[in-house]
Kinemage of the C-alpha trace (Angstrom):
@kinemage 1
@onewidth
@group {chain A} dominant
@subgroup {mainchain}
@vectorlist {calphas} color= white
{ca met a 1} P 67.423 -145.597 76.585
{ca glu a 2} L 64.378 -143.579 77.569
{ca asp a 3} L 62.269 -146.752 77.414
{ca ile a 4} L 64.730 -148.482 79.724
{ca ile a 5} L 64.671 -145.570 82.161
{ca glu a 6} L 60.873 -145.371 82.106
{ca his a 7} L 60.522 -149.108 82.751
{ca phe a 8} L 63.207 -148.933 85.443
{ca ala a 9} L 61.413 -146.028 87.147
{ca gln a 10} L 58.017 -147.730 87.028
{ca arg a 11} L 59.402 -150.999 88.311
{ca leu a 12} L 61.029 -149.340 91.321
{ca glu a 13} L 58.298 -146.706 91.770
{ca ile a 14} L 60.695 -143.785 91.466
{ca ser a 15} L 60.823 -140.771 89.172
{ca pro a 16} L 62.513 -141.077 85.769
{ca asp a 17} L 65.082 -138.476 86.886
{ca met a 18} L 66.019 -140.599 89.901
{ca ala a 19} L 66.178 -143.676 87.666
{ca arg a 20} L 68.448 -141.891 85.180
{ca gln a 21} L 70.716 -140.646 87.957
{ca gly a 22} L 70.837 -144.059 89.651
{ca ile a 23} L 71.738 -145.794 86.371
{ca ser a 24} L 74.383 -143.167 85.666
{ca ile a 25} L 76.006 -143.464 89.108
{ca thr a 26} L 75.941 -147.266 88.973
{ca ser a 27} L 77.338 -147.367 85.430
{ca lys a 28} L 80.143 -145.036 86.403
{ca tyr a 29} L 80.951 -147.199 89.434
{ca phe a 30} L 80.863 -150.348 87.293
{ca leu a 31} L 83.293 -148.833 84.770
{ca gln a 32} L 85.586 -147.272 87.390
{ca asn a 33} L 86.005 -150.607 89.168
{ca ser a 34} L 86.803 -152.464 85.949
{ca glu a 35} L 90.320 -152.964 84.660
{ca pro a 36} L 91.027 -150.399 81.908
{ca val a 37} L 91.002 -152.990 79.121
{ca val a 38} L 87.668 -154.356 80.375
{ca ala a 39} L 86.205 -150.854 80.748
{ca thr a 40} L 87.257 -150.063 77.167
{ca gly a 41} L 85.416 -153.138 75.938
{ca leu a 42} L 82.360 -152.358 78.032
{ca leu a 43} L 82.204 -148.815 76.687
{ca ser a 44} L 82.116 -150.184 73.158
{ca met a 45} L 79.392 -152.725 74.023
{ca leu a 46} L 77.060 -150.419 75.934
{ca pro a 47} L 74.535 -148.384 73.952
{ca ser a 48} L 75.573 -144.830 73.151
{ca ser a 49} L 72.546 -143.526 75.041
{ca leu a 50} L 74.179 -144.896 78.198
{ca thr a 51} L 77.776 -143.981 77.441
{ca asn a 52} L 76.739 -140.456 76.395
{ca met a 53} L 76.010 -139.832 80.089
{ca phe a 54} L 79.776 -139.550 80.560
{ca ser a 55} L 82.118 -136.809 79.438
{ca asn a 56} L 85.052 -137.588 77.163
{ca asp a 57} L 87.377 -137.056 80.137
{ca glu a 58} L 85.452 -139.616 82.195
{ca lys a 59} L 85.538 -142.124 79.322
{ca gln a 60} L 89.282 -141.628 78.993
{ca glu a 61} L 89.698 -142.137 82.735
{ca phe a 62} L 87.760 -145.429 82.555
{ca lys a 63} L 90.086 -146.572 79.765
{ca thr a 64} L 93.296 -145.703 81.597
{ca ser a 65} L 92.808 -146.244 85.321
{ca gln a 66} L 90.989 -148.455 87.758
{ca lys a 67} L 89.546 -147.352 91.070
{ca asn a 68} L 88.508 -149.543 93.928
{ca ile a 69} L 85.263 -148.034 95.105
{ca ser a 70} L 83.451 -150.161 97.655
{ca tyr a 71} L 79.860 -151.319 97.420
{ca asp a 72} L 79.067 -149.341 100.577
{ca glu a 73} L 80.448 -146.141 99.032
{ca ile a 74} L 78.317 -146.465 95.929
{ca ile a 75} L 75.176 -147.274 97.906
{ca lys a 76} L 75.812 -144.245 100.099
{ca lys a 77} L 76.342 -142.047 97.020
{ca ile a 78} L 73.090 -143.213 95.415
{ca ser a 79} L 71.174 -142.843 98.669
{ca asn a 80} L 72.477 -139.321 99.278
{ca glu a 81} L 72.125 -138.042 95.713
{ca cys a 82} L 68.792 -139.650 94.875
{ca phe a 83} L 66.891 -140.616 98.020
{ca asn a 84} L 67.782 -138.316 100.934
{ca gly a 85} L 69.814 -141.037 102.625
{ca asp a 86} L 67.422 -143.971 102.106
{ca leu a 87} L 69.841 -146.902 101.869
{ca gln a 88} L 67.159 -149.483 101.058
{ca lys a 89} L 65.996 -147.587 97.965
{ca ala a 90} L 69.613 -147.073 96.944
{ca lys a 91} L 70.307 -150.817 97.188
{ca lys a 92} L 67.280 -151.594 95.026
{ca val a 93} L 68.327 -149.019 92.428
{ca tyr a 94} L 71.886 -150.348 92.401
{ca glu a 95} L 70.788 -153.969 91.991
{ca glu a 96} L 68.337 -153.145 89.225
{ca ala a 97} L 70.826 -150.852 87.468
{ca ile a 98} L 73.446 -153.624 87.468
{ca asn a 99} L 70.848 -155.901 85.871
{ca val a 100} L 70.110 -153.263 83.213
{ca ile a 101} L 73.820 -152.897 82.445
{ca lys a 102} L 74.297 -156.654 82.190
{ca arg a 103} L 71.289 -156.988 79.875
{ca gln a 104} L 72.780 -154.306 77.625
{ca ile a 105} L 76.105 -156.136 77.464
{ca trp a 106} L 74.905 -159.711 77.070
């Protein structure tokens, strides 16, 4: 996972900590918005280095409930937590993180 984070950070010209946080936030959003049965399957398909970012309580929540968090909410969360409100950087991190997640699954 560290290789993925390092490559992600270099590609987007951000720090590895910001990359890790952006991937974590995006992964959580992706799992929260999935139906519980889908989230359960995704958790089993994703590498443990990614799923270990979540507590057991969070994993259980993914497996039992679905939330409807909007794209705008997640972009705002990434921008506020990682980039002092920079929405453009947040969008880039989100898009790249989704690609990383998809590559890990397929």
